KOLMARMI-441901 format. One record per residue (C-alpha): residue in three letters; z, x, y. Coordinates in steps of 0.2 Angstrom, whole numbers, plus 5000, padded with zeros to 4 digits. Each point is the difference from the previous one (the first is absolute). Example, Ala and Ser with C-alpha at 12.3 -4.5 7.8 and 13.67 -1.06 7.14 Angstrom:
BEGIN
ala503950624978ser499750065017
***
This chain:
BEGIN
met492749914920glu499149935015val500050075018val501249875006asp501250064987trp499850185004ile500449965018gly501649904995thr500550154989leu499850125016gly501149885010val501350004986gly499950194999phe500450025018ile501649884998leu500550104985leu499750175008gly501249945015phe501349954987leu499950164990leu500150115016arg501549905006arg500950014983ser499750195000lys500750015017gln498550085007tyr499849865013gly501349895007val499749815004gly499950045019thr498750144999leu498249985006pro499250054984tyr501049884989gln499649855012leu498150055001ile499950004981asn500849834999leu498949945014phe498450054991gly500649944983ala500449835007ala498449985010ile499050044985leu501049884989ile499849865013trp498150024998tyr500250014981ala501149845000trp498749915011ala498550054990thr500949954983glu500849845008thr501750054995trp501049925014pro501850044995phe499550194999leu499149985017leu501649935008leu501050144993asn498950135007val499849925017val501950025001trp499950184994leu498750045013ala501049915014asp501650104995ala499050175000leu499249955017arg501849965007ala500650174994leu498550095007thr500249915017lys501950045001lys499650184996val498750025013tyr501049915014thr501750074997
***
């Protein structure tokens, strides 16, 4: 596996970690750790999608990142 693939795997790991923590009810959707995990995962996957020229995957993760940023902004300002 090349370095770019390891970085992509790290991004997927963050997203899956958030999913598993949510499913185990350790973190709710509105919690700061959950949203930060999603933010980091999506940011890494945006880079990965750009590096591998996987445009649909890039779009998906831009939306994922935007949602995490929206939730974090809402959490900070409310």
